[in-house]
C-alpha positions as CSV (number, residue, x, y, z in Angstrom):
1,M,0.0,0.0,-0.1
2,A,1.2,3.6,-0.6
3,R,1.7,6.6,1.7
4,I,-0.6,9.4,0.7
5,L,-0.7,13.2,1.8
6,V,-4.2,14.7,1.5
7,S,-4.7,18.3,2.0
8,G,-7.9,20.1,2.2
9,S,-10.9,21.1,4.2
10,L,-12.0,19.5,7.7
11,G,-15.4,20.3,9.2
12,W,-18.5,18.8,10.9
13,D,-21.5,18.2,8.9
14,V,-25.1,18.1,10.2
15,P,-27.2,16.4,7.6
16,L,-31.0,16.3,7.2
17,W,-32.9,14.1,4.9
18,L,-35.9,15.7,3.4
19,D,-39.3,13.9,2.5
20,R,-39.6,16.1,-0.7
21,P,-37.3,18.1,-2.9
22,L,-36.9,21.8,-2.0
23,I,-39.6,23.9,-3.1
24,S,-40.0,27.8,-2.2
25,G,-42.6,28.2,0.2
26,A,-43.1,24.7,0.9
27,R,-43.6,22.8,4.2
28,I,-41.0,20.1,4.3
29,A,-40.3,17.3,7.0
30,A,-36.8,16.2,7.7
31,R,-35.3,13.4,9.8
32,P,-31.6,13.7,11.0
33,L,-28.8,11.4,11.2
34,T,-29.7,8.0,12.6
35,P,-28.5,7.6,16.4
36,A,-26.4,4.5,15.4
37,A,-24.4,6.8,13.0
38,S,-24.3,9.8,15.2
39,G,-21.0,11.3,16.4
40,P,-18.7,10.2,18.8
41,V,-18.9,10.8,22.8
42,L,-16.7,13.5,24.1
43,G,-16.8,14.5,28.0
44,G,-20.2,12.4,28.2
45,A,-22.1,14.4,25.4
46,T,-22.8,13.2,22.1
47,L,-22.7,15.7,19.1
48,P,-25.2,14.8,16.4
49,G,-23.5,15.1,12.9
50,R,-20.5,13.4,10.8
51,L,-17.1,14.2,10.0
52,G,-16.9,16.1,6.4
53,G,-14.9,18.2,4.2
54,G,-12.8,17.1,1.2
55,A,-9.8,16.1,2.7
56,A,-11.3,13.9,5.4
57,N,-13.7,12.4,2.7
58,I,-10.7,11.5,0.3
59,A,-8.6,10.1,3.4
60,S,-11.3,8.1,5.0
61,A,-11.8,6.1,1.7
62,L,-8.3,5.6,1.2
63,A,-7.6,4.3,4.8
64,L,-10.2,1.9,4.2
65,A,-8.4,0.5,1.1
66,G,-5.3,0.2,3.6
67,H,-3.2,2.9,2.3
68,E,-1.3,5.1,5.2
69,V,-2.5,8.6,5.0
70,L,-1.4,12.0,6.4
71,V,-4.2,14.6,6.7
72,V,-3.1,18.2,6.2
73,G,-5.6,20.9,7.3
74,R,-6.9,23.0,10.1
75,V,-9.8,23.0,12.5
76,G,-10.7,25.4,15.3
77,Q,-9.7,25.4,18.9
78,D,-13.3,24.5,19.8
79,T,-15.6,21.4,20.4
80,L,-16.0,20.9,16.9
81,G,-12.4,20.7,16.3
82,Q,-12.3,18.1,19.1
83,Y,-14.9,16.1,17.3
84,V,-13.1,16.3,13.9
85,F,-9.9,15.2,15.7
86,F,-11.6,12.0,17.5
87,A,-13.3,11.2,14.0
88,L,-10.0,11.4,12.0
89,D,-8.0,9.5,14.7
90,A,-10.7,6.8,14.7
91,R,-10.3,6.1,11.1
92,G,-6.4,5.6,11.6
93,L,-5.3,8.9,10.0
94,S,-1.9,10.5,10.8
95,L,-3.0,13.8,12.4
96,D,0.7,15.4,12.3
97,G,-0.3,17.7,9.5
98,I,-3.5,19.3,11.0
99,R,-3.2,22.8,12.8
100,S,-5.7,24.4,15.1
101,D,-6.4,28.2,15.6
102,A,-9.0,30.5,16.9
103,V,-11.1,30.7,13.6
104,P,-14.2,28.3,14.6
105,T,-14.3,24.8,13.1
106,T,-16.4,24.8,9.7
107,S,-19.7,23.2,10.2
108,L,-22.1,22.7,7.4
109,Q,-26.0,21.9,7.5
110,I,-26.6,19.7,4.5
111,L,-30.3,19.1,3.2
112,I,-30.4,15.9,1.4
113,E,-33.4,15.4,-1.1
114,P,-35.2,12.0,-1.7
115,S,-33.0,11.7,-4.8
116,G,-29.8,11.9,-2.8
117,E,-29.0,15.2,-4.3
118,R,-27.9,17.9,-1.6
119,T,-28.0,21.5,-0.8
120,I,-25.2,22.8,1.4
121,L,-25.9,25.5,3.8
122,G,-23.0,27.5,5.5
123,I,-25.1,29.0,8.3
124,G,-23.6,32.1,9.8
125,W,-20.7,31.3,7.3
126,D,-19.0,34.8,6.2
127,R,-16.3,33.8,3.9
128,A,-14.5,37.1,4.7
129,A,-15.1,37.1,8.2
130,T,-13.8,33.6,8.7
131,A,-10.8,33.8,6.4
132,R,-8.1,31.1,7.9
133,P,-4.8,32.5,9.1
134,R,-2.1,31.8,6.6
135,W,0.2,28.9,8.0
136,T,3.0,26.8,6.5
137,M,3.2,23.1,6.9
138,S,6.9,22.1,7.7
139,A,8.7,20.8,4.7
140,A,10.6,18.5,7.1
141,L,7.0,17.0,8.0
142,L,6.4,16.1,4.3
143,E,10.1,14.7,3.8
144,R,10.0,12.7,7.0
145,F,6.3,11.1,5.8
146,A,7.8,10.8,2.3
147,P,4.4,10.5,0.5
148,D,4.1,8.4,-2.6
149,A,1.3,10.9,-3.6
150,L,-0.2,14.4,-2.8
151,I,-3.9,14.8,-3.3
152,L,-4.5,18.4,-3.1
153,R,-8.0,19.1,-2.1
154,G,-7.0,22.5,-1.0
155,A,-3.7,24.3,-0.9
156,V,-0.9,23.8,1.3
157,P,0.8,27.4,1.5
158,G,4.7,27.1,1.0
159,V,5.1,23.4,0.7
160,P,4.2,22.3,-3.0
161,H,6.0,25.1,-4.4
162,V,9.6,24.1,-3.1
163,S,11.4,23.4,-6.2
164,G,11.7,19.5,-6.9
165,L,9.9,18.7,-3.5
166,L,7.1,16.9,-5.6
167,A,9.6,15.1,-8.0
168,G,8.7,11.3,-8.5
169,R,5.5,11.8,-6.6
170,L,2.0,11.4,-8.2
171,V,0.2,14.9,-7.6
172,I,-3.4,15.2,-8.1
173,A,-5.2,18.4,-7.7
174,H,-8.8,19.7,-7.4
175,M,-10.2,22.2,-9.7
176,P,-11.3,25.1,-9.6
177,S,-7.8,26.5,-8.7
178,W,-7.5,27.8,-5.1
179,G,-4.3,29.9,-5.8
180,E,-0.6,29.5,-5.4
181,P,-0.6,26.4,-7.8
182,P,1.9,23.6,-6.9
183,E,4.9,23.6,-9.2
184,R,3.6,20.4,-11.2
185,V,0.1,18.7,-11.5
186,D,-0.3,15.2,-12.9
187,V,-4.2,15.0,-12.9
188,A,-6.3,17.7,-12.3
189,V,-9.9,16.9,-11.3
190,G,-13.2,18.9,-11.1
191,S,-16.9,18.6,-11.6
192,R,-19.2,20.0,-14.1
193,N,-21.2,21.7,-11.4
194,D,-18.1,23.5,-10.2
195,L,-16.6,24.2,-13.6
196,G,-19.6,24.2,-16.3
197,D,-20.2,22.8,-19.6
198,A,-16.9,24.1,-21.4
199,A,-14.9,22.2,-19.0
200,L,-16.7,18.9,-19.7
201,A,-16.1,19.5,-23.2
202,E,-12.3,20.6,-23.0
203,P,-10.9,19.1,-19.5
204,R,-7.3,19.8,-20.3
205,A,-8.1,23.3,-21.0
206,A,-9.9,23.6,-17.5
207,A,-6.8,22.0,-16.0
208,I,-4.4,24.4,-17.8
209,A,-6.6,27.5,-16.8
210,A,-6.8,26.1,-13.2
211,F,-2.8,25.2,-12.7
212,G,-1.1,26.6,-15.6
213,A,-0.1,23.0,-16.6
214,A,-1.3,19.7,-16.0
215,S,-0.8,16.4,-17.8
216,W,-4.6,15.3,-17.5
217,G,-7.7,17.2,-17.0
218,V,-10.8,14.8,-15.6
219,V,-14.2,16.4,-15.2
220,T,-17.1,14.3,-13.6
221,D,-20.8,14.7,-14.5
222,G,-22.7,13.2,-11.6
223,A,-24.5,10.1,-13.3
224,G,-23.1,10.8,-16.5
225,A,-19.9,9.9,-18.2
226,V,-16.3,11.0,-16.6
227,Q,-14.4,13.1,-19.4
228,A,-10.6,12.9,-19.2
229,Q,-8.3,14.5,-21.7
230,S,-4.3,14.7,-22.1
231,A,-2.1,16.1,-24.8
232,D,-2.8,13.1,-27.0
233,Q,-5.9,11.1,-25.6
234,R,-9.5,11.6,-24.9
235,L,-11.6,9.3,-22.8
236,S,-14.9,9.0,-21.6
237,V,-16.0,6.5,-18.9
238,P,-19.5,6.0,-17.9
239,A,-20.4,6.2,-14.4
240,V,-21.4,3.2,-12.6
241,P,-25.1,2.8,-12.0
242,A,-26.2,3.1,-8.2
243,T,-29.0,3.8,-6.0
244,V,-28.4,7.3,-4.7
245,V,-28.9,7.8,-1.1
246,D,-26.7,10.7,-0.2
247,A,-24.5,12.3,-3.0
248,T,-22.4,14.4,-0.4
249,G,-18.5,13.8,-0.9
250,A,-19.1,11.3,-4.0
251,G,-16.7,13.5,-6.3
252,D,-14.0,13.4,-3.2
253,I,-14.6,9.6,-3.3
254,F,-13.8,9.5,-6.9
255,I,-10.5,11.4,-6.4
256,A,-9.6,8.8,-3.6
257,G,-10.3,5.7,-6.2
258,L,-8.7,7.3,-9.0
259,A,-5.6,7.9,-6.7
260,D,-5.7,4.2,-5.7
261,A,-5.7,2.7,-9.0
262,L,-2.9,4.8,-10.3
263,L,-0.5,4.3,-7.6
264,A,-1.4,0.6,-8.2
265,G,-0.2,1.0,-11.8
266,A,-3.3,1.3,-13.8
267,G,-3.8,3.1,-17.0
268,M,-5.9,6.2,-16.9
269,A,-8.9,4.5,-18.3
270,D,-8.8,1.7,-15.7
271,A,-8.2,4.3,-12.9
272,L,-11.1,6.5,-13.7
273,A,-13.4,3.4,-13.9
274,H,-12.1,2.5,-10.5
275,G,-12.8,6.0,-9.4
276,C,-16.3,5.7,-10.6
277,K,-16.6,2.3,-8.7
278,W,-15.7,4.0,-5.6
279,G,-18.0,6.9,-6.4
280,A,-21.1,4.5,-6.7
281,V,-20.3,3.0,-3.3
282,A,-20.1,6.5,-1.7
283,V,-23.7,7.6,-3.1
284,G,-25.2,4.5,-1.5
285,L,-24.0,5.8,1.9
286,E,-25.4,7.7,4.7
287,G,-22.3,9.8,5.1
288,S,-19.6,12.1,3.7
289,A,-16.3,10.7,5.1
290,P,-16.9,6.6,5.0
291,E,-17.0,5.1,8.5
292,P,-14.4,2.7,9.8
293,G,-15.3,-0.9,8.6
294,T,-17.5,0.4,5.6
295,A,-17.3,-2.3,2.8
296,G,-16.7,-1.6,-0.7
297,F,-13.6,0.6,-0.9
298,D,-11.5,-2.2,-2.2
299,P,-7.8,-1.8,-3.6
300,F,-7.6,-1.8,-7.2
301,S,-6.7,-5.0,-8.9
302,R,-6.6,-5.9,-12.5
């Protein structure tokens, strides 16, 4: 198995399953997360909700496949931050790359319709007011962990820009760009929802627009086919049919499956299919970051 660094957001999600689609002016019933799947107990109290955030989703799936994963991100010095630490640790993830600060931990309300599609509410979330303090992960930590791959779901200030630091390592970065692109990107991945129809039609152009250069551009389209493009190749891989319970985090889990296969030596077509397989498992779960013991995230095999 591989050693993988995953950077990005970490938070605590509070999901509600709606009994009908969101309609302006309607009265809609909802149920919360079932008690058996509720959050961990700290200090004798249980906080309803679940681990979330792009880095947590990706890292949790990769850990289930047997990889050693270092999570790089930040949480607040608050109760929610403690819950995030607890949940990450329960998944066997390395926490050495997580920083805590005075800015509150992100918490999102997720409204899930009967179709499994979701609407995310950042209640009280002011992007300007909650801007995260800048921090830099120690290059020594990265060198000590010695990852085979980096999955950049969000920026790691300072580290990916050191010349030569990424040499010989698989680098997968999420689109749209988040500023300060790494010196090299092997695969840039985004969704049609985030990037639009033009990106689906020309994935490599979207990747170049995001990061300046990338060997592959990959754009997902929900239940539609994934489109991938390099300088000399174009691939279209159908999504795996699935019963959708909760689509939250499915794109992140696709990235995790793609990375798992590429690290096992798969060609891009097989890696895309493997990512679609993991994504299909993800949409059938009531969760964003898969719980320990969840089945279906099998390592790639030919």
